[in-house]
Short mmCIF file of the C-alpha atoms (twelve columns), coordinates in Angstrom:
data_MODEL
# 
_entry.id   MODEL 
# 
loop_
_atom_site.group_PDB 
_atom_site.id 
_atom_site.type_symbol 
_atom_site.label_atom_id 
_atom_site.label_alt_id 
_atom_site.label_comp_id 
_atom_site.label_asym_id 
_atom_site.label_seq_id 
_atom_site.Cartn_x 
_atom_site.Cartn_y 
_atom_site.Cartn_z 
_atom_site.pdbx_PDB_model_num 
ATOM 1   C CA . MET A 1   -16.123 -0.044  -11.759 1 
ATOM 2   C CA . THR A 2   -18.304 -1.041  -8.819  1 
ATOM 3   C CA . ARG A 3   -20.723 1.542   -7.464  1 
ATOM 4   C CA . PHE A 4   -20.526 2.332   -3.767  1 
ATOM 5   C CA . ASP A 5   -23.183 3.970   -1.663  1 
ATOM 6   C CA . THR A 6   -22.488 6.478   1.102   1 
ATOM 7   C CA . ILE A 7   -22.460 3.749   3.769   1 
ATOM 8   C CA . ASP A 8   -19.882 1.643   1.882   1 
ATOM 9   C CA . LEU A 9   -17.691 4.720   1.514   1 
ATOM 10  C CA . ALA A 10  -18.112 5.621   5.193   1 
ATOM 11  C CA . ILE A 11  -17.037 2.088   6.113   1 
ATOM 12  C CA . LEU A 12  -13.987 2.301   3.848   1 
ATOM 13  C CA . ASP A 13  -13.075 5.722   5.192   1 
ATOM 14  C CA . ALA A 14  -13.366 4.569   8.807   1 
ATOM 15  C CA . LEU A 15  -11.323 1.411   8.178   1 
ATOM 16  C CA . GLN A 16  -8.597  3.464   6.460   1 
ATOM 17  C CA . GLN A 17  -8.381  5.649   9.545   1 
ATOM 18  C CA . ASP A 18  -8.398  2.738   11.992  1 
ATOM 19  C CA . GLY A 19  -8.167  -0.825  10.705  1 
ATOM 20  C CA . ARG A 20  -8.523  -2.125  14.263  1 
ATOM 21  C CA . ILE A 21  -11.899 -0.511  14.925  1 
ATOM 22  C CA . THR A 22  -14.378 -3.001  16.353  1 
ATOM 23  C CA . ASN A 23  -17.400 -3.916  14.283  1 
ATOM 24  C CA . VAL A 24  -19.689 -2.442  16.948  1 
ATOM 25  C CA . ALA A 25  -17.839 0.898   16.864  1 
ATOM 26  C CA . LEU A 26  -17.727 0.839   13.059  1 
ATOM 27  C CA . ALA A 27  -21.450 0.112   12.841  1 
ATOM 28  C CA . LYS A 28  -22.212 2.998   15.186  1 
ATOM 29  C CA . LYS A 29  -19.929 5.320   13.231  1 
ATOM 30  C CA . VAL A 30  -21.626 4.563   9.890   1 
ATOM 31  C CA . GLY A 31  -25.189 4.357   11.205  1 
ATOM 32  C CA . LEU A 32  -25.840 0.627   10.884  1 
ATOM 33  C CA . SER A 33  -26.482 -2.180  13.299  1 
ATOM 34  C CA . PRO A 34  -23.536 -4.582  13.740  1 
ATOM 35  C CA . THR A 35  -24.828 -7.480  11.606  1 
ATOM 36  C CA . PRO A 36  -25.405 -5.534  8.358   1 
ATOM 37  C CA . CYS A 37  -22.157 -3.683  8.966   1 
ATOM 38  C CA . VAL A 38  -20.066 -6.849  9.205   1 
ATOM 39  C CA . GLU A 39  -21.834 -8.206  6.107   1 
ATOM 40  C CA . ARG A 40  -20.902 -5.082  4.143   1 
ATOM 41  C CA . VAL A 41  -17.281 -5.347  5.288   1 
ATOM 42  C CA . LYS A 42  -17.206 -9.005  4.204   1 
ATOM 43  C CA . THR A 43  -18.670 -8.037  0.808   1 
ATOM 44  C CA . LEU A 44  -16.046 -5.301  0.356   1 
ATOM 45  C CA . GLU A 45  -13.296 -7.776  1.298   1 
ATOM 46  C CA . ALA A 46  -14.634 -10.439 -1.089  1 
ATOM 47  C CA . ALA A 47  -14.791 -7.874  -3.912  1 
ATOM 48  C CA . GLY A 48  -11.127 -7.010  -3.340  1 
ATOM 49  C CA . VAL A 49  -11.914 -3.414  -2.375  1 
ATOM 50  C CA . ILE A 50  -10.442 -4.061  1.056   1 
ATOM 51  C CA . ALA A 51  -7.116  -5.623  0.145   1 
ATOM 52  C CA . GLY A 52  -6.032  -6.436  3.694   1 
ATOM 53  C CA . TYR A 53  -5.169  -5.058  7.108   1 
ATOM 54  C CA . ALA A 54  -1.705  -4.150  8.364   1 
ATOM 55  C CA . ALA A 55  0.161   -2.098  10.942  1 
ATOM 56  C CA . ARG A 56  1.822   1.058   9.586   1 
ATOM 57  C CA . LEU A 57  5.366   1.082   10.901  1 
ATOM 58  C CA . SER A 58  7.472   4.176   11.469  1 
ATOM 59  C CA . ALA A 59  10.758  3.839   9.577   1 
ATOM 60  C CA . GLU A 60  12.911  6.162   11.707  1 
ATOM 61  C CA . PRO A 61  12.712  4.268   15.034  1 
ATOM 62  C CA . LEU A 62  13.421  1.053   13.146  1 
ATOM 63  C CA . GLY A 63  16.671  2.473   11.814  1 
ATOM 64  C CA . LEU A 64  15.430  2.868   8.235   1 
ATOM 65  C CA . GLY A 65  15.831  6.626   8.054   1 
ATOM 66  C CA . LEU A 66  16.802  7.112   4.417   1 
ATOM 67  C CA . LEU A 67  14.089  7.147   1.775   1 
ATOM 68  C CA . VAL A 68  15.261  7.182   -1.853  1 
ATOM 69  C CA . TYR A 69  13.308  7.312   -5.091  1 
ATOM 70  C CA . ILE A 70  15.115  5.748   -8.039  1 
ATOM 71  C CA . GLU A 71  14.387  6.149   -11.734 1 
ATOM 72  C CA . ILE A 72  15.255  2.990   -13.663 1 
ATOM 73  C CA . SER A 73  15.763  2.833   -17.414 1 
ATOM 74  C CA . ILE A 74  15.760  -0.634  -18.934 1 
ATOM 75  C CA . ASP A 75  18.394  -1.463  -21.573 1 
ATOM 76  C CA . ARG A 76  15.979  -2.837  -24.173 1 
ATOM 77  C CA . THR A 77  12.308  -2.153  -24.086 1 
ATOM 78  C CA . SER A 78  11.103  -5.675  -24.784 1 
ATOM 79  C CA . GLN A 79  8.453   -7.662  -22.966 1 
ATOM 80  C CA . ARG A 80  11.089  -10.163 -21.858 1 
ATOM 81  C CA . ALA A 81  13.319  -7.418  -20.381 1 
ATOM 82  C CA . PHE A 82  10.383  -5.967  -18.442 1 
ATOM 83  C CA . GLU A 83  9.347   -9.409  -17.147 1 
ATOM 84  C CA . ASP A 84  12.906  -10.251 -16.053 1 
ATOM 85  C CA . PHE A 85  13.218  -6.934  -14.221 1 
ATOM 86  C CA . ARG A 86  9.812   -7.280  -12.510 1 
ATOM 87  C CA . ARG A 87  10.522  -10.847 -11.429 1 
ATOM 88  C CA . ALA A 88  13.813  -9.763  -9.822  1 
ATOM 89  C CA . VAL A 89  12.715  -6.500  -8.197  1 
ATOM 90  C CA . VAL A 90  9.758   -7.980  -6.292  1 
ATOM 91  C CA . THR A 91  12.180  -10.123 -4.260  1 
ATOM 92  C CA . ILE A 92  14.112  -7.143  -2.817  1 
ATOM 93  C CA . PRO A 93  12.912  -6.227  0.688   1 
ATOM 94  C CA . GLU A 94  14.341  -2.684  0.609   1 
ATOM 95  C CA . VAL A 95  12.061  -1.848  -2.331  1 
ATOM 96  C CA . GLN A 96  8.768   -0.680  -0.870  1 
ATOM 97  C CA . GLU A 97  7.187   0.199   -4.200  1 
ATOM 98  C CA . CYS A 98  7.966   -0.320  -7.875  1 
ATOM 99  C CA . HIS A 99  5.895   1.330   -10.581 1 
ATOM 100 C CA . MET A 100 6.202   1.061   -14.358 1 
ATOM 101 C CA . VAL A 101 5.741   4.591   -15.685 1 
ATOM 102 C CA . ALA A 102 5.347   6.378   -19.001 1 
ATOM 103 C CA . GLY A 103 7.970   8.977   -19.769 1 
ATOM 104 C CA . SER A 104 11.722  9.278   -20.033 1 
ATOM 105 C CA . PHE A 105 12.417  6.227   -17.826 1 
ATOM 106 C CA . ASP A 106 10.717  2.874   -17.272 1 
ATOM 107 C CA . TYR A 107 10.321  2.252   -13.523 1 
ATOM 108 C CA . LEU A 108 10.158  4.320   -10.354 1 
ATOM 109 C CA . LEU A 109 11.289  2.611   -7.150  1 
ATOM 110 C CA . LYS A 110 10.714  3.661   -3.558  1 
ATOM 111 C CA . VAL A 111 13.529  2.292   -1.398  1 
ATOM 112 C CA . ARG A 112 14.176  2.492   2.373   1 
ATOM 113 C CA . VAL A 113 17.581  1.856   3.917   1 
ATOM 114 C CA . PRO A 114 19.311  2.917   7.151   1 
ATOM 115 C CA . ASP A 115 21.556  5.648   5.739   1 
ATOM 116 C CA . MET A 116 23.597  6.811   2.750   1 
ATOM 117 C CA . ALA A 117 26.346  4.246   3.400   1 
ATOM 118 C CA . ALA A 118 23.735  1.468   3.300   1 
ATOM 119 C CA . TYR A 119 22.300  2.967   0.130   1 
ATOM 120 C CA . ARG A 120 25.727  2.873   -1.521  1 
ATOM 121 C CA . ILE A 121 25.973  -0.827  -0.674  1 
ATOM 122 C CA . PHE A 122 22.416  -1.365  -1.938  1 
ATOM 123 C CA . LEU A 123 23.340  0.273   -5.266  1 
ATOM 124 C CA . GLY A 124 26.488  -1.783  -5.705  1 
ATOM 125 C CA . ASP A 125 25.398  -5.145  -4.350  1 
ATOM 126 C CA . VAL A 126 21.674  -5.299  -5.101  1 
ATOM 127 C CA . LEU A 127 20.443  -2.820  -7.675  1 
ATOM 128 C CA . SER A 128 23.374  -3.225  -10.050 1 
ATOM 129 C CA . ARG A 129 22.640  -6.954  -10.273 1 
ATOM 130 C CA . LEU A 130 19.093  -6.545  -11.516 1 
ATOM 131 C CA . PRO A 131 18.673  -7.669  -15.131 1 
ATOM 132 C CA . GLY A 132 18.476  -5.186  -17.971 1 
ATOM 133 C CA . ILE A 133 19.194  -1.916  -16.168 1 
ATOM 134 C CA . ARG A 134 20.781  0.647   -18.459 1 
ATOM 135 C CA . GLU A 135 20.659  3.701   -16.206 1 
ATOM 136 C CA . THR A 136 19.513  4.849   -12.776 1 
ATOM 137 C CA . HIS A 137 18.934  8.232   -11.183 1 
ATOM 138 C CA . SER A 138 18.619  8.458   -7.398  1 
ATOM 139 C CA . TYR A 139 16.684  11.046  -5.427  1 
ATOM 140 C CA . PRO A 140 17.330  10.862  -1.658  1 
ATOM 141 C CA . VAL A 141 14.479  12.451  0.281   1 
ATOM 142 C CA . MET A 142 15.551  15.372  2.465   1 
ATOM 143 C CA . GLU A 143 12.168  15.976  4.104   1 
ATOM 144 C CA . VAL A 144 8.868   14.119  3.993   1 
ATOM 145 C CA . VAL A 145 6.149   16.732  3.670   1 
ATOM 146 C CA . LYS A 146 3.238   14.304  3.405   1 
ATOM 147 C CA . GLU A 147 3.130   10.523  3.407   1 
ATOM 148 C CA . SER A 148 -0.115  8.599   3.396   1 
ATOM 149 C CA . SER A 149 -1.477  5.280   2.266   1 
ATOM 150 C CA . LEU A 150 -5.046  6.564   2.541   1 
ATOM 151 C CA . LEU A 151 -7.102  6.876   -0.636  1 
ATOM 152 C CA . GLY A 152 -9.015  10.122  -1.079  1 
ATOM 153 C CA . LEU A 153 -12.634 9.025   -1.295  1 
ATOM 154 C CA . ASN A 154 -14.204 12.481  -1.689  1 
ATOM 155 C CA . PRO A 155 -14.917 12.153  -5.455  1 
ATOM 156 C CA . LEU A 156 -16.642 8.808   -4.839  1 
ATOM 157 C CA . LYS A 157 -18.624 10.270  -1.942  1 
ATOM 158 C CA . ALA A 158 -19.843 13.103  -4.189  1 
ATOM 159 C CA . GLN A 159 -20.908 10.563  -6.850  1 
ATOM 160 C CA . ALA A 160 -22.771 8.482   -4.239  1 
ATOM 161 C CA . ARG A 161 -24.620 11.538  -2.956  1 
ATOM 162 C CA . ARG A 162 -25.637 12.482  -6.524  1 
ATOM 163 C CA . GLY A 163 -26.601 8.877   -7.280  1 
ATOM 164 C CA . THR A 164 -24.389 8.767   -10.397 1 
# 
């Protein structure tokens, strides 16, 4: 794991909050002059710590109001079955996230569709055609209490302050 100092973490925190912040404003916010600030950002990008920049879209106004989490159990737990499933699922635009998990099922999917009727079609026409699926369990979201793509950097900030 790479060590980050308090300035690196302040830069990451600021960019998580506003990826469109200007370098001058970012430098001021973290207590650097613009040139060293941009160099640190470039270093963090090159190291893969900053994976990219994107606009966060609101699903509701775009007509994608139904969020569903789906547990997927694979028929046979072989490397080939997992590879076939992964290769197929990454091509599905409705799937926002797919995670292999430990426990009573194999994968957890996060899916967004317009409504329950669209989800029924998604189940029948898309999900059912994925290779190796033995069983699914769907969990439509009734209320989003918290949703964030921000990483909590507080433990890293505490380490940087302690110098550990």
